[in-house]
C-alpha positions in Angstrom: -2.5 161.6 -147.1 -5.5 161.9 -144.2 -6.1 159.1 -141.7 -9.1 156.9 -142.9 -11.9 157.4 -139.9 -13.9 154.6 -138.9 -16.8 154.9 -136.4 -17.9 151.7 -134.5 -21.7 152.5 -133.7 -22.3 150.3 -130.6 -18.9 148.9 -130.5 -19.6 147.2 -127.1 -16.3 145.9 -125.7 -15.1 144.3 -129.5 -14.1 147.5 -131.1 -13.1 147.4 -134.5 -9.4 148.2 -134.3 -8.6 151.7 -135.0 -11.9 153.2 -134.9 -13.7 155.7 -132.7 -16.3 153.6 -131.0 -19.7 154.6 -129.2 -21.8 153.0 -127.0 -24.5 154.1 -124.3 -22.8 151.7 -121.8 -19.8 152.6 -119.7 -18.7 149.2 -119.1 -18.1 149.0 -123.2 -14.6 150.1 -125.4 -16.3 153.2 -126.3 -14.3 156.4 -127.2 -17.5 158.6 -126.5 -20.6 157.5 -124.8 -23.9 158.9 -125.9 -27.5 157.7 -126.3 -27.7 156.4 -129.6 -31.7 157.0 -129.9 -30.8 160.8 -129.4 -29.9 162.2 -132.6 -27.5 164.3 -133.2 -24.7 161.9 -133.0 -21.9 164.3 -131.4 -20.1 164.5 -134.7 -19.8 166.8 -137.2 -21.2 166.0 -140.9 -18.7 164.4 -143.3 -16.5 162.9 -140.4 -15.9 159.3 -141.2 -14.8 157.4 -144.4 -17.1 154.3 -143.2 -19.3 153.5 -140.1 -19.9 150.0 -139.0 -23.1 149.2 -137.4 -23.2 145.1 -136.3 -26.2 144.4 -134.9 -27.2 147.7 -133.7 -30.2 148.9 -136.0 -32.5 146.5 -134.8 -32.1 148.1 -131.5 -33.1 151.9 -133.1 -36.0 153.4 -131.8 -36.3 154.8 -135.1 -34.6 153.3 -138.2 -35.4 156.5 -140.3 -33.9 158.7 -138.3 -30.6 156.5 -137.5 -29.8 156.1 -141.2 -30.0 159.8 -141.4 -27.4 160.5 -139.0 -25.0 157.6 -140.6 -25.8 159.3 -143.8 -24.7 162.8 -142.4 -21.8 161.7 -140.6 -20.1 159.9 -143.5 -18.4 161.7 -146.2 -19.8 161.5 -149.9 -19.0 158.2 -151.2 -18.2 156.9 -147.4 -19.5 153.2 -146.7 -21.7 151.9 -144.0 -21.8 148.5 -142.9 -24.8 147.1 -141.4 -25.4 143.7 -140.0 -28.3 142.6 -138.5 -31.0 139.4 -137.9 -33.3 138.3 -140.7 -36.8 138.7 -139.5 -37.7 135.2 -140.0 -34.7 134.3 -137.6 -35.6 133.2 -134.3 -32.8 135.6 -132.7 -34.7 138.5 -134.7 -37.9 137.8 -132.1 -36.5 136.2 -129.1 -34.2 139.7 -128.0 -37.3 141.7 -126.2 -34.4 144.5 -127.3 -35.0 144.2 -130.8 -37.4 147.0 -132.2 -37.4 146.4 -136.0 -37.6 143.2 -137.9 -36.2 143.6 -141.2 -35.9 142.0 -144.5 -32.9 142.0 -147.2 -35.1 144.9 -149.1 -35.4 147.1 -146.0 -32.6 149.4 -147.1 -34.3 150.3 -150.5 -36.0 152.7 -149.0 -32.8 155.1 -149.0 -31.9 153.9 -152.7 -32.3 155.0 -156.3 -35.5 153.0 -156.7 -37.1 153.5 -153.6 -40.6 151.9 -153.7 -42.1 155.3 -153.9 -41.3 156.1 -150.5 -38.7 158.3 -151.1 -40.3 161.0 -149.5 -39.7 159.5 -145.9 -36.0 160.4 -145.9 -33.7 162.7 -148.1 -30.9 160.7 -147.2 -29.8 158.2 -150.4 -27.2 155.3 -150.2 -26.2 153.3 -153.1 -26.5 149.3 -152.5 -23.1 147.9 -153.1 -23.7 144.5 -152.2 -26.3 142.5 -149.9 -25.6 138.9 -148.4 -28.1 136.8 -147.0 -26.6 133.9 -144.3 -29.3 130.9 -143.8 -29.5 128.1 -141.2 -27.0 125.5 -141.8 -28.9 123.1 -143.0 -30.0 125.1 -145.9 -26.6 126.5 -146.9 -25.6 122.9 -146.9 -28.5 122.0 -149.6 -27.7 124.9 -151.7 -30.6 127.5 -150.7 -28.1 130.2 -149.4 -26.4 130.4 -152.8 -29.4 130.9 -154.7 -30.6 133.2 -152.4 -27.6 135.5 -152.7 -27.1 135.1 -156.9 -30.4 135.9 -158.0 -32.4 138.9 -156.6 -35.6 137.5 -158.4 -35.1 134.3 -155.9 -34.1 136.5 -153.2 -37.9 138.2 -153.4 -39.5 134.8 -154.3 -37.8 133.5 -150.9 -38.7 136.1 -148.8 -42.6 136.4 -150.0 -43.2 132.5 -149.8 -40.2 130.3 -148.2 -38.5 132.0 -145.4 -40.6 130.5 -142.6 -39.4 127.3 -143.5 -36.2 128.1 -145.3 -35.2 130.3 -142.4 -32.6 133.1 -142.9 -30.3 133.9 -140.2 -28.3 137.0 -140.8 -27.7 139.9 -143.4 -24.8 141.8 -144.3 -25.3 145.1 -146.0 -22.2 147.6 -147.9 -24.1 150.9 -148.6 -22.7 153.6 -149.9 -23.5 157.5 -148.9 -24.9 159.5 -152.0 -25.0 162.6 -151.2 -24.3 166.3 -152.8 -20.5 168.2 -152.5 -21.6 170.4 -149.9 -24.6 168.2 -148.2 -24.4 168.0 -144.4 -28.0 166.3 -143.8 -31.0 167.6 -142.7 -31.2 171.3 -141.4 -31.4 171.5 -137.6 -29.6 168.2 -137.0 -25.5 169.2 -136.9 -24.1 168.4 -133.2 -21.5 170.1 -130.9 -19.1 167.8 -132.8 -16.5 165.7 -130.7 -12.7 166.6 -131.3 -11.8 163.1 -133.9 -8.0 163.6 -133.5 -8.4 163.6 -129.5 -10.7 160.5 -129.4 -8.5 158.8 -132.1 -5.3 158.8 -130.0 
């Protein structure tokens, strides 16, 4: 049975145990140092069973290209974990390195129902789950439960209420949908890093 390969993108100094970490900071715990904004990432297509992007996507210059790279690097059916601030949270705007301010529906653009914008990218992900964390007061009052147990209420909240009942962090679990031999957009293949070597 082959080893389950996990990529921790922007791992910092707290790399996920057993994962291959990448980061641009040489002081990090990364196994591979690279500029995350420069595609392609230094891995062959279909290399990973799981990718972790914890508080990374909001820092990226091009979210669409980043998602395409995640899709390329994942095996068919591989999982992608994204955690990022909700756009109504103070932390989304106070950090000057944040380039994108996202909603709980932002990654629908890569889904089966892409709101008519599927031509932006050929990368497709199935949305397994979305969880929105609210500030403590609203969690205690039951708003977090409602937001996470009804897509209709979540949309109502984001349209009309989120700047009063503020969100905090969003957690996405996505699954890569790709054809049997799909390797991502043409011309994006990188010179692969040896995963066996980096995993040691």
